[in-house]
C-alpha positions in Angstrom: -31.4 -14.0 -63.0 -28.9 -16.7 -63.8 -30.2 -20.3 -63.8 -29.8 -22.0 -60.4 -26.9 -24.5 -60.7 -27.6 -28.1 -59.9 -26.8 -29.1 -56.4 -25.9 -32.8 -55.9 -25.8 -34.6 -52.6 -22.8 -33.6 -50.5 -20.3 -36.3 -50.0 -19.3 -37.0 -46.4 -16.7 -39.5 -45.0 -18.8 -42.5 -43.8 -18.2 -43.1 -40.1 -15.9 -46.0 -39.4 -13.6 -46.1 -36.4 -12.5 -43.2 -34.2 -10.6 -40.4 -36.0 -8.0 -38.1 -34.5 -8.5 -34.6 -35.7 -7.3 -31.0 -35.2 -9.9 -28.6 -34.0 -9.2 -25.1 -35.1 -11.3 -22.1 -34.0 -11.4 -18.7 -35.7 -13.0 -15.3 -35.3 -13.6 -12.6 -37.9 -14.8 -9.2 -36.7 -16.6 -8.6 -40.0 -17.4 -10.9 -43.0 -19.6 -11.0 -46.0 -20.4 -14.0 -48.1 -22.1 -12.9 -51.3 -24.7 -15.4 -52.6 -23.7 -16.0 -56.2 -27.2 -17.4 -57.0 -28.5 -13.7 -56.9 -26.2 -11.8 -59.4 -26.6 -8.1 -59.3 -28.0 -8.2 -55.8 -26.2 -7.7 -52.5 -27.7 -10.8 -50.8 -25.4 -12.6 -48.5 -25.2 -16.1 -47.0 -25.5 -16.6 -43.3 -22.7 -19.2 -43.2 -19.4 -19.4 -45.2 -19.5 -21.9 -48.1 -17.1 -24.8 -48.0 -15.3 -23.3 -51.0 -14.5 -20.2 -49.0 -13.1 -22.3 -46.1 -11.0 -24.4 -48.5 -9.6 -21.2 -49.9 -8.7 -19.9 -46.5 -6.9 -23.3 -45.7 -5.1 -23.2 -49.0 -3.9 -19.7 -48.1 -2.4 -21.1 -44.9 -0.6 -24.1 -46.6 0.3 -22.2 -49.8 -1.3 -24.8 -52.0 -3.2 -23.9 -55.2 -5.5 -26.9 -54.7 -5.6 -29.7 -52.2 -8.3 -32.3 -51.3 -9.2 -30.9 -47.9 -11.6 -33.0 -45.9 -13.1 -31.1 -42.9 -16.0 -30.7 -40.6 -17.3 -27.2 -39.8 -19.6 -25.1 -37.6 -20.1 -21.4 -38.0 -22.3 -18.6 -36.7 -22.3 -14.8 -36.3 -23.2 -12.8 -33.2 -24.7 -10.0 -35.2 -25.3 -8.4 -38.6 -25.8 -5.0 -40.3 -25.9 -3.1 -43.5 -23.1 -0.8 -44.8 -23.0 1.5 -47.8 -20.3 0.9 -50.3 -19.3 2.6 -53.5 -19.1 0.3 -56.5 -16.9 1.1 -59.5 -18.0 -1.3 -62.3 -15.8 -1.4 -65.4 -17.7 -1.1 -68.7 -17.1 -4.2 -70.9 -16.9 -1.9 -74.0 -14.2 0.3 -72.4 -16.4 3.4 -72.4 -15.7 4.1 -68.8 -12.2 3.0 -67.9 -11.0 2.9 -64.3 -8.4 5.4 -63.2 -6.8 4.6 -59.8 -9.5 1.9 -59.2 -12.3 4.4 -59.8 -14.7 5.0 -62.6 -16.8 8.1 -63.4 -20.2 8.4 -61.8 -23.4 8.2 -64.0 -25.4 5.5 -65.6 -23.5 2.2 -65.4 -20.7 4.0 -63.5 -19.8 4.6 -59.9 -22.8 4.0 -57.6 -23.5 3.6 -53.9 -25.2 0.3 -52.8 -26.1 -1.2 -49.5 -24.0 -4.2 -48.5 -25.2 -6.5 -45.7 -22.5 -8.0 -43.5 -22.1 -10.4 -40.6 -20.4 -9.2 -37.3 -18.3 -11.2 -35.0 -18.2 -14.4 -37.0 -17.1 -17.6 -35.3 -15.8 -20.6 -37.2 -14.8 -24.1 -35.9 -13.1 -26.6 -38.2 -12.2 -30.2 -37.6 -9.4 -31.5 -39.8 -8.6 -35.2 -39.7 -4.9 -36.0 -39.9 -2.9 -39.2 -39.5 -0.3 -37.5 -37.4 -0.8 -37.5 -33.6 -0.2 -34.4 -31.5 -0.3 -30.7 -32.4 3.5 -30.7 -33.2 3.0 -33.4 -35.9 0.0 -31.6 -37.5 0.8 -29.9 -40.8 -2.4 -27.9 -40.5 -1.4 -26.7 -37.1 2.0 -25.6 -38.4 0.4 -23.9 -41.4 -2.2 -22.0 -39.4 0.4 -20.8 -36.9 2.6 -19.5 -39.7 0.4 -19.1 -42.7 1.9 -18.6 -46.2 -0.7 -15.9 -47.0 -3.0 -13.8 -45.0 -6.1 -15.6 -43.7 -9.3 -14.2 -45.1 -12.9 -15.3 -44.7 -14.8 -13.9 -47.7 -13.6 -10.6 -49.2 -10.0 -9.5 -49.3 -10.5 -7.1 -46.4 -12.3 -9.7 -44.2 -9.3 -10.9 -42.1 -9.8 -13.9 -39.8 -8.0 -14.6 -36.6 -6.9 -18.1 -35.3 -8.1 -18.3 -31.7 -7.4 -21.9 -30.7 -6.0 -25.3 -31.7 -6.6 -28.6 -30.0 -6.3 -32.3 -30.7 -9.6 -34.1 -30.4 -10.9 -37.6 -31.0 -14.0 -38.0 -33.3 -16.1 -41.1 -32.8 -19.1 -42.4 -34.9 -22.4 -41.1 -33.5 -26.1 -41.8 -33.8 -27.0 -38.9 -31.6 -25.1 -35.6 -31.0 -25.5 -31.9 -30.5 -26.2 -30.4 -33.9 -25.4 -26.8 -32.9 -24.4 -24.7 -35.9 -22.7 -27.6 -37.7 -22.8 -27.7 -41.5 -24.5 -31.1 -42.4 -25.4 -33.0 -45.5 -29.1 -32.6 -46.6 -29.8 -36.0 -45.0 -27.6 -35.6 -42.0 -30.4 -35.0 -39.4 -34.0 -34.2 -39.0 -33.9 -31.0 -37.0 -37.1 -29.1 -38.1 -35.6 -25.6 -37.5 -32.7 -26.3 -39.9 -32.6 -24.4 -43.3 -31.3 -25.9 -46.6 -28.7 -23.8 -48.3 -27.1 -24.5 -51.7 -23.4 -23.7 -51.2 -20.3 -23.9 -53.4 -18.0 -26.9 -52.5 -15.1 -26.1 -54.7 -14.0 -23.5 -57.3 -11.5 -24.5 -60.0 -8.1 -22.6 -60.0 -9.2 -20.9 -63.3 -12.5 -19.9 -61.6 -14.5 -21.3 -64.5 -16.0 -24.4 -62.7 -17.9 -24.5 -59.4 -19.3 -27.5 -57.8 -22.4 -27.2 -55.5 -24.2 -29.2 -52.8 -27.2 -28.8 -50.6 -26.5 -28.4 -46.9 -28.4 -28.2 -43.6 -27.6 -25.4 -41.2 -29.3 -24.0 -38.1 -29.2 -20.3 -37.5 -30.3 -21.0 -33.9 -28.1 -23.6 -32.3 -29.9 -26.9 -32.2 -29.5 -29.3 -29.2 -28.9 -33.0 -29.2 -30.7 -35.0 -31.9 -30.4 -38.2 -33.9 -27.8 -37.8 -36.6 -26.9 -39.8 -39.7 -23.4 -40.2 -41.2 -21.9 -38.1 -38.4 -19.1 -38.2 -35.9 -19.0 -36.5 -32.5 -16.3 -35.2 -30.3 -15.4 -38.0 -27.8 -16.2 -36.9 -24.2 -13.1 -35.9 -22.2 -12.0 -35.5 -18.6 -14.8 -35.9 -16.1 -17.5 -36.0 -18.8 -20.0 -38.8 -18.7 -19.0 -41.4 -21.4 -22.5 -41.1 -23.0 -22.7 -37.3 -22.9 -24.0 -35.7 -26.1 -21.2 -33.7 -27.6 -20.7 -31.7 -30.8 -21.8 -33.4 -34.1 -19.2 -33.3 -36.9 -19.8 -34.2 -40.6 -16.5 -34.7 -42.4 -17.2 -33.1 -45.8 -15.2 -34.1 -48.9 -14.4 -31.8 -52.0 
């Protein structure tokens, strides 16, 4: 097994004043996020890494790289295991691929079980200086993406299901839900720590990592640190506990 890469503390935008943001919601019928810390095994992550989300946003804008700052929450309604045929290409050229396939046998084509997530939900909060959906460059890009939106593998298409303008305000207490938080973002005891990729360089030679907190079962209201929350709207009580959001930097 490869050595575990060091995971530094994730950097989050420290709460200041209120922040206007675009809330974008997505759904993927099927997705699979392979855990790179387990090479050779088909272990998957229960939540998309920030690097995967940044890649999806870059596909929408058409940029090779961009300093995306966003908050995110994600969860899946189900999971399963599929059987896939792998066609590894031998480094010494002894079993070349023909039409994307290699011969069966030792080191050749083989069937493996591949776990997957079903009905994946993703919510992103993207702070922008422009006001209104019409002035949002992310809203324009997501409505007319430059490239197909994928969440994970090339066949895992993701669908935009909603766009809304929201106001984020600094919070000391909020609903944690399935939000991705820094390792010191809250003290919910049911949360799990995951080491996830933050960014991948354009040549794919350098990956940065951080430790995050994530709850597989939605957590309710709790004290939070370094977080925002969605400002209550409409007839909501002004002190209602709403969704916690940590704005994560690359």
